N, C-alpha and C positions, 0 to 999 in steps of 0.2 A: 642596300637593304644586308641583311645577316642573312636571314634564313624564308627559302623558299620552299613550297613542297605541290610535287606535280603527283594527279593521280585526273590524267587520266582515260577513256573505253579507247575502242580502237577504234579509225575511222574503216565503216566493212568496207568488207574489198576494195581498200584504199593502200592505210598506215597499220603494223599496226598500233596497239598501249605502248609496248617495250618502245617499238621503234616513234611513238609521238612523245615516251623521254627522253628521249638520244634527241631530238628536234631540239623541242626544249632546252633544253638543259646546255646546247649546245649555246644557244643566245645567248640565255641569259649571263654565260660566262662569256665569253664577248664582250656581253657591256656589264658585269659586275663581277669579278674573277673571285671574289673573297666572300663570296654569296656563299651559303651553303645548302647542295639542292636534292631533299628528298624523293628518290622515284617509288612511287606507288604507282606499276600499271595495273590495270583494271580487264578481267572478261567477264561477261555475264551470266554465264556456266556454258557457254558452247566454243568452241575452238581455240585458243588459248591459255586456256583457264587455270590447266597448269602452267603453262611456263610464267598465268602471270604473279602467281602467288611464289611462284617458284623464284623468280626478280626480285618479289617484292620483301620476303620473308627469304631467301633461302631453302637449302632443300633438295631432296637429288629424285631420279626417276624409275620408278621401279618397273623395266623390262616383264609383260607373264605374256604365255599362249593362249586366248583362249578363244573362244567359240563368235565366230564373225553376225554378221546380219540373218544366214544362209544355214546355221548353223557350221561353219567351214572355221576350221582352225586358223586361227592370225595371231601373231606379238603384236601386245596392246603393251598399255601402261599408262600409272598413274606415278603425281606428285608425294612426297612425307614432307611435310614441313610439322616447326615444330617437336622430332623425332618422333609422338604420336601421334598424331593429325596426317588424312589420306588427301589425296584432292582426286575426284576422281569425274573426269569429261565422258558422258553414254558415251556424246556421239566419235571417241576412238573405238567403238566394235561394236557402235548401232547405229551410224554418222550416216546420213545423205550419201555424204559424195564416193563412201562404196558401193554402194550400187549402182551409182550412176545410169547405165542406160535401161537398167536392171531394179526399178521400178517396184516394187509388190506389199503392199502391208497386211494384206493377205495373210504374207508366208514369215514377214521378219520376226526376229527373234530379241530378244534383251537377255538373251542368256548370260551373252557374255559379261556384260555388266553386273552382275551376282556372281558372276566366279571372281569377275577385281576386287568386287567388297569381299568376299571369301580368302582373298589370300593377301588384303592388307591387312584382313581380323587374324592371318593366322598368323598373321607378321608385329601381328603387338600393335594398332594402332587401336586406340581406341577413343578416335572421333575418325568421321568419315562428313568429308562436302566433295557434296555432285550437282550437275552445275548439268542440269536441265536443256539440253540445249540442242538442234538440231539433228533430231530421232529421223530416222527411215522407217519407225518403228507406231503401231497401235497394239501391243498387247497388251496394255496396262498393265505394267511391268509384272505378267506375268510370270514368262518366263528368266525373271532375273527371282524372283521368288523360286522361281524348284531349284536357279545353279544353288539356293540354299537351304534347301531339303524342303523345301512347300511341297505338299502335293497332290496336285489335281486329279480327280477324278471324272470320270462318262458317267451316265443311265451305266454301265453295263460295270458298272466300280474298276476298271482298267483305269491307272492310272496314266497318264501324259505332261506333255507338255505344251502349255498353249502356244497358237500367234492372233491374231487378229483377227485374222477369217475363222475360228473355231473353240473362240473367248464361249459364243454357245454353250456350247456342249461342257461346256463345267455343270457339273450336279451338285460338288463335292467340294471343299477348302480343306486342309487340317494343316495343323501350323504345328504340330505335337511333335515333328522331328529336325523342325528348323536348328541347325546349329547353334549352338547352345550363348556358342560365346557374345552369341549379336543381343545378346539382353542386355550386354552389359558395354555398349554399345552408343556411345552417342552418335544422332545422322542426322545432318542437317544440307535438306533440298536448294539449292539456287534458285530460283526462278521469277522472272520476271511479266511474265501473264496475271490473267487474274479467269481464265473461262474455266465453265465449269469440266465438268468427267461426261457427261453426251450432250446432246438435246441439238437445237441451231444451231448456238454459236460453243460449243463442245469442241474435244480434238480431233472426231472423225471431217464434223461437215465443215472446222475453220484451218486444218494443216492436212488431211487427206490426201487435199489432190498437188499440194506438191507433193506428197508423197509417192502418187502414182496410180489416188485412185480415181477411179470411174464415179458416176454419180450412186450404179448402184451396188457398186463395192462400199462406197458412205453406207449407205443403209447401212447391208450388212455390219458395214466396223463400228457405228454410230448405236447399231441394234447389241454387240456385243458386247459392248462396253456396259449396258446398263443394263443387262446379264448381271454378267461379272459383278458390277455395282448392287445387285438384289441378295448375289451370293456370301459378297462380304460381308449386309448385309444378316443374309440366315446364319452365315456362319461363321465369323468371328465378332460380328452384334459393333458393329462400326459401320457410322454413315458419311461416307468421303464422296460423296458425288458431289456434292455442293461446296465442299472448299475451295476457297480463291489458289488458282493452281492446279485442282484437279487435273485438268485437260489438260496437261503440261504433258511436253514429250510421246504422245498417245498415249495419252494419260499413266504418265510412271506417277505423276503427282500425287496423284489420287491412293497409287499400286502401292510408294513405299510407306507413303502415310497408314494403309491396314496390314503391309507381312511386313514391314520394318519399324514400325513404330513411329518414321521420325517427323519433322518438325519441318515446313517448310515454307522462307523468307528468302524476302526480295537478296536479289543480286549483292545487290547497292551494301547492303546492312549488311548482312555473311563477311561481303569483305573489306570491312569499315570497323566491321567488332574485332576482322581476328586478325587482321592490322597490328591495333587498338591505334586507330586514326586520332581522338581526341588525342594520345597524349603524344601520341607523334608527330603531331601539326601545333598543338603548347608551342608561343613563341616564336611561333613566327608570323614574319608581315605578309606572304600574301602564299597567295593557294590559286595553280593554275588548273582546271579541267578542260573538258573535250572528250566529244563527241561527233559523230561523222553526218550528222541529221539530228538542229536542234529545232521539236515540233510537238504539237498533244501528246504522244508519247511520251516524253522530256519533263514531263508534268507529272505520270503514272510509277515514279518512282523507278525509274531510268537512272543513271549517275550520276550525272550532273546537278538534280533533284538534291539528289539523296548524299550528293557532298554538301551541295549546300544548308541543309537539314544543320549538318554537324559545325560549316563555318560560322554559320549568322551564331548559334552556341555559345560557340566563341568567340564574336567578335572581330575572327578575320577578315578580309578583302580575300573575292573569290571571281577569276576570274577566265570565261568558261571561250572556248575556240574550237568553232565546232564547221562544219564542211559545208556546211549547208542550213540556213533559217526560212523556216515554212509556219503558218501563222500567225499572228497578234503571240506574239515570248515577254510579252508585261507581267506575267504568273512570272517571271522566272527570277520578275526584282525580289517581288513580294516571298517569293518564297526564299532567298537573299544571297541571289548569284548579283557581282557590282555593276559588271557588265559579262559580258556577249563581243564574241568577232566570230567575222566568219574569214575562210581563208581564201574565197575563191575571189578573184582580181578580175574575171567575165562573164558573159550572161551566154555562157555553152553548155551544151549537152556533158552528162556525168560521165557520159565513153571515150570524149574528151579531157574533163577534168580530172577526172581520176589518176590520168598519167600523170599529172601535175602539181598531187596532193603533196607527194611530201614539199616541192621546192617555192607552194603560196603556204605551207604552213611555216616552212625559216623561215619567209617575209614580210608574214602577220608576224611572226613573233618579232623579229626584228623590230620592226616601225612599234610592237607596245611597251621592249625595253630603251627606246630607245622616248615615248612619253613620261613611260617611269620616271627615266636620268635627267627627264627638260623638270622632273615637278621635284625632282630630290632638288 
């Protein structure tokens, strides 16, 4: 083989996408040393998104002091690729790991995310790719908006920065003082869920509990998001509550569309467009992809099927190497996947298997390469 492209997601909780690429490349080179190997590590918008883009395209990290989940000062970072494109992980300053045992989506904020956006714009970035994943917030991006100059007023006419528990206090939204440069910036939100903003399958009910919300808090948060949607409709003349992905990251999906004019896009499509996958893959003999678990969710725009759509159009074989296989997977072959291999060697619990993942991936790749060599 002359050229193989690697574009795996991470195996959540075990191997990063960059490490997966490294293990795959090691096996390929051991059995086919002259083969060109192109590595494109993937992250879905959560932790590792900045590193994945920088690894794939080159670039730099920019450090900046912003507000954390409880308005405390902290050091955060974003990536700059292609000279004028910023990659921002909202979880860097508004993520669950930052609050640990102090989870409270009634009080946490996305203000720091807005500060990162402002810093990127003022540094000359013309496009911003935002990863909407792993948040500890439920403020509908109002904190982010406030950091960019958008004003929120209560019934007394007082300006304030809303959080999840005070969204219902918003009486008026004024975006006339938003930073001027924002109008010339292209913003894309990487979003791999299709939940609406509020309701039984909205941000608060589905994701609130994992952020520390009990049943009574969930009701308050949900009512707040509904109120925010009504005020956005009343003041900004936009209906965002039913957009696919509106409920992502505590309502940030809806918020960045309403406040920033952003476009929500499946994470894998954002990555494939940004790295110019079709151009890179042209002429490849084979593509490897993978993720921690192949299941019904994988068919809804996740990495494997997102890549398969493109390799199928390019008539390039696609092999998916995964941690585990759940549910019937026949549909992935119709999508364009040539073959699927699980790295698990024995029926053991994930709590044990996770520590064997790197060795199991190496062995699986070795065996696949032996088969490919035999076929040759």
